[in-house]
Every structure is written in structure tokens, then in C-alpha cells.
Backbone bond lengths (Angstrom), bond angles and torsions (degrees), N, CA, C in turn:
res aa  C-N    CA-C-N  psi(-1)  N-CA   C-N-CA  omega(-1)  CA-C   N-CA-C  phi
1 M - - - 1.447 - - 1.532 107.99 -
2 T 1.293 117.67 126.77 1.451 122.84 178.50 1.521 109.27 -99.12
3 A 1.325 114.85 130.06 1.465 119.82 178.44 1.516 109.42 -76.83
4 L 1.311 115.36 151.13 1.457 120.08 174.07 1.520 108.39 -64.47
5 G 1.318 115.73 150.27 1.450 119.90 -179.35 1.522 112.77 -69.38
6 V 1.317 116.26 138.87 1.456 122.73 177.12 1.525 108.56 -77.35
7 T 1.325 116.41 131.83 1.463 122.57 176.18 1.530 108.57 -126.38
8 V 1.329 117.00 174.86 1.466 119.97 178.69 1.521 111.65 -64.26
9 D 1.335 117.73 -20.85 1.461 121.56 179.55 1.530 113.34 -90.55
10 S 1.335 117.72 -7.71 1.461 120.87 179.70 1.523 110.01 -65.01
11 V 1.332 115.86 145.38 1.462 121.87 174.23 1.525 106.58 -110.38
12 L 1.338 115.58 124.54 1.460 121.61 -176.37 1.519 110.15 -120.81
13 V 1.325 115.55 153.08 1.467 121.93 174.92 1.523 107.87 -150.19
14 R 1.336 115.81 148.58 1.470 120.46 179.47 1.519 111.08 -64.56
15 N 1.320 115.25 148.98 1.454 122.06 170.21 1.531 105.91 -74.21
16 Q 1.316 117.09 114.29 1.470 122.14 -173.98 1.524 113.29 -72.55
17 E 1.330 117.44 -10.63 1.458 120.47 -178.08 1.525 112.75 -85.02
18 L 1.325 117.55 -4.68 1.456 121.43 -177.33 1.518 111.33 -82.01
19 T 1.323 114.70 152.62 1.452 121.79 174.70 1.518 107.88 -97.29
20 A 1.322 116.18 126.61 1.460 120.96 179.29 1.516 109.41 -131.29
21 A 1.324 115.51 149.01 1.462 121.28 177.87 1.521 108.82 -138.76
22 D 1.313 114.95 153.31 1.458 121.45 174.74 1.530 107.12 -95.18
23 V 1.320 115.97 122.23 1.459 121.58 177.96 1.529 107.29 -124.64
24 D 1.312 115.71 106.31 1.470 121.29 -179.22 1.521 112.32 54.02
25 G 1.350 116.58 42.33 1.462 120.81 177.08 1.511 114.94 80.25
26 R 1.314 116.73 7.61 1.467 121.03 178.69 1.523 108.88 -120.96
27 A 1.336 115.87 141.92 1.461 120.29 178.43 1.523 109.81 -80.50
28 V 1.315 114.92 134.27 1.459 122.16 171.25 1.518 105.36 -120.07
29 V 1.339 116.20 122.23 1.459 121.88 -173.44 1.525 108.72 -117.40
30 L 1.327 116.11 130.56 1.462 122.40 177.90 1.516 108.75 -102.92
31 S 1.327 115.90 124.76 1.462 121.19 176.92 1.522 108.87 -118.18
32 L 1.332 115.60 110.55 1.458 119.37 176.83 1.520 110.76 -68.25
33 D 1.360 117.32 -34.54 1.466 120.96 177.80 1.521 111.44 -60.02
34 A 1.330 116.57 -44.31 1.459 121.05 -179.05 1.531 110.98 -81.93
35 G 1.339 116.48 -13.88 1.457 120.24 -178.11 1.519 111.26 64.86
36 S 1.336 116.25 36.37 1.450 120.19 -173.92 1.515 110.43 -155.10
37 Y 1.328 114.52 168.19 1.453 119.08 170.85 1.520 107.96 -121.96
38 F 1.316 115.46 157.11 1.453 122.28 -175.94 1.521 108.12 -125.75
39 D 1.314 116.80 121.89 1.460 123.62 179.39 1.521 106.58 -103.94
40 F 1.340 116.56 106.89 1.457 121.41 -172.81 1.521 112.38 -85.28
41 S 1.312 115.98 146.69 1.467 122.32 171.52 1.526 108.54 -69.04
42 R 1.317 116.43 175.89 1.465 120.81 179.85 1.529 111.03 -60.65
43 V 1.338 117.60 -45.63 1.467 120.71 -179.45 1.529 109.99 -67.84
44 A 1.314 117.39 -41.45 1.464 120.27 177.67 1.524 110.64 -61.73
45 T 1.328 116.98 -35.60 1.470 121.45 176.71 1.525 110.55 -65.54
46 E 1.336 117.30 -38.65 1.466 120.67 175.67 1.526 110.06 -61.29
47 I 1.326 116.85 -44.40 1.470 121.16 178.70 1.520 109.63 -62.65
48 W 1.329 117.26 -44.63 1.461 122.04 179.40 1.532 110.13 -57.13
49 G 1.317 116.59 -42.57 1.462 120.58 178.03 1.521 112.14 -62.51
50 M 1.332 116.79 -40.50 1.461 120.80 178.97 1.526 111.47 -63.38
51 L 1.325 116.49 -28.78 1.464 120.80 -175.45 1.530 113.28 -86.48
52 A 1.319 117.34 9.84 1.467 119.96 175.04 1.524 110.00 -63.56
53 E 1.332 115.95 -29.63 1.468 122.96 175.25 1.526 107.53 -119.56
54 P 1.330 117.75 153.75 1.475 119.33 177.34 1.523 110.64 -53.55
55 R 1.319 115.41 131.60 1.463 120.03 -175.93 1.529 109.50 -143.68
56 R 1.319 114.69 134.31 1.469 120.41 175.57 1.537 107.89 -72.54
57 V 1.327 116.87 141.63 1.462 121.55 -178.80 1.526 110.49 -55.96
58 S 1.315 117.67 -38.41 1.466 120.07 179.09 1.532 111.27 -60.40
59 E 1.342 118.17 -33.10 1.465 121.74 177.14 1.530 110.72 -68.73
60 I 1.322 115.84 -39.12 1.467 120.42 177.14 1.525 108.94 -61.68
61 F 1.324 116.48 -45.12 1.463 120.76 179.20 1.529 110.93 -60.47
62 R 1.337 117.41 -43.34 1.468 120.44 179.34 1.530 110.90 -61.33
63 G 1.318 115.80 -44.57 1.464 120.02 179.28 1.512 112.28 -62.06
64 L 1.324 116.71 -45.06 1.461 120.25 179.53 1.519 111.50 -67.00
65 S 1.328 116.28 -36.70 1.463 120.39 179.38 1.525 110.54 -62.12
66 K 1.325 116.64 -41.02 1.467 120.96 178.93 1.529 111.16 -68.25
67 L 1.324 116.65 -41.62 1.464 120.80 -177.48 1.522 112.78 -70.77
68 H 1.335 116.67 -33.41 1.464 120.32 -169.35 1.523 114.04 -123.97
69 D 1.327 118.28 3.65 1.458 121.89 179.76 1.538 111.03 50.99
70 V 1.337 114.61 57.43 1.462 122.05 -178.16 1.523 108.70 -118.06
71 D 1.329 116.41 141.35 1.460 120.35 -178.66 1.532 111.06 -80.43
72 A 1.327 115.27 161.19 1.470 122.61 -176.18 1.526 112.26 -60.27
73 E 1.324 117.37 -38.80 1.471 120.44 -178.97 1.529 110.90 -62.78
74 T 1.331 116.91 -43.18 1.469 120.98 179.13 1.519 110.50 -66.04
75 L 1.329 116.88 -42.57 1.463 120.16 178.59 1.521 110.84 -61.09
76 T 1.314 116.28 -46.28 1.464 120.17 179.96 1.524 110.28 -59.26
77 R 1.318 116.55 -45.30 1.471 121.25 -177.58 1.527 112.13 -67.73
78 D 1.341 117.07 -41.29 1.460 120.79 -172.30 1.523 114.69 -92.83
79 V 1.328 117.42 -34.13 1.469 120.02 -172.63 1.528 112.29 -93.79
80 T 1.328 118.27 -34.52 1.472 120.18 -178.11 1.529 112.22 -56.55
81 P 1.355 119.73 -46.25 1.474 118.37 178.00 1.530 113.11 -61.35
82 F 1.339 117.09 -35.39 1.465 120.50 176.96 1.527 110.42 -63.44
83 L 1.346 116.46 -46.33 1.463 120.31 178.46 1.519 111.16 -62.23
84 Q 1.326 116.77 -39.41 1.470 120.61 177.97 1.531 110.26 -61.84
85 T 1.322 117.03 -40.76 1.467 121.06 177.74 1.524 110.58 -63.37
86 L 1.330 117.23 -41.23 1.468 119.75 177.74 1.524 111.01 -59.71
87 V 1.336 116.81 -40.22 1.467 120.89 178.04 1.534 109.94 -66.65
88 E 1.320 116.65 -47.71 1.466 120.45 -177.81 1.520 112.26 -62.69
89 Q 1.343 117.18 -34.21 1.469 121.38 178.76 1.529 112.14 -84.83
90 R 1.325 116.24 0.46 1.464 123.67 179.50 1.525 113.63 62.42
91 L 1.341 115.57 29.99 1.458 119.88 173.07 1.518 109.91 -82.83
92 V 1.330 116.24 -29.04 1.461 122.38 173.21 1.523 107.25 -132.30
93 R 1.326 114.35 161.81 1.462 118.26 177.97 1.519 109.48 -130.38
94 M 1.320 114.63 151.61 1.457 120.41 174.70 1.518 107.53 -85.66
95 I 1.317 115.57 138.07 1.459 119.97 176.77 1.521 108.88 -126.20
96 A 1.306 115.64 163.41 1.461 120.96 176.90 1.527 108.16 -72.40
97 P 1.340 117.61 143.04 1.468 120.20 -179.76 1.526 113.68 -52.96
98 E 1.308 117.79 -33.12 1.467 119.88 -178.49 1.537 112.00 -70.33
99 E 1.339 118.31 -12.58 1.470 121.07 177.10 1.528 112.34 -82.06
100 M 1.355 116.64 -7.91 1.469 119.27 178.55 1.531 108.88 -69.34
101 R 1.327 115.10 141.28 1.464 119.86 179.27 1.495 110.51 -94.85
């Protein structure tokens, strides 16, 4: 099954069934479905935190841009593939914009 491509208009939210822990300020997520665990970098941990609630990708980019003084082109190039991997590994899911609270 191929996931739809993540765009700046996509709305993403964490899979609430996953087990996650904070290890030295970094998120470590266990996925029984994937049969693996994921040890996130500091920036990936920031993104993971943002995804606790449904969030549009463009909002994630704005937040990261403010925190790290990074331009939109760099964010699109570097963060979009990471978000796509999270969707493909079922750590996060895409939802319809109307499902945002």
C-alpha cells in the first residue's frame, strides 16, 4: 500500500496507539506494526511533539522556521521526506482538514 504524498497542505497527527518515551530529550517511539523502534533527533523530536494534535504541514514548517531560522525551501527539501516516512511507517496519519479540532 502506497501512502499519499505529504504536501504543505496535508494535516498530520500522531498515531495515539504507539508507545513513546523521552530519552535524554529525544523521542524514542516503539511501533509493533513496523516491528521496530525509532530514535528521533532533536529536530525530529520537536516535530513529533507538534504532532500530538492534528497539525497542517505548513504550520510545522512555520514553527521550525521560527525555532531554527530556516527558509521554506530547505524545510520542504529536508522535512517533507521525514514526514512522508512517518506516514509510511504508520507513526502518524493524514487526516482530512475538517477533522482538525
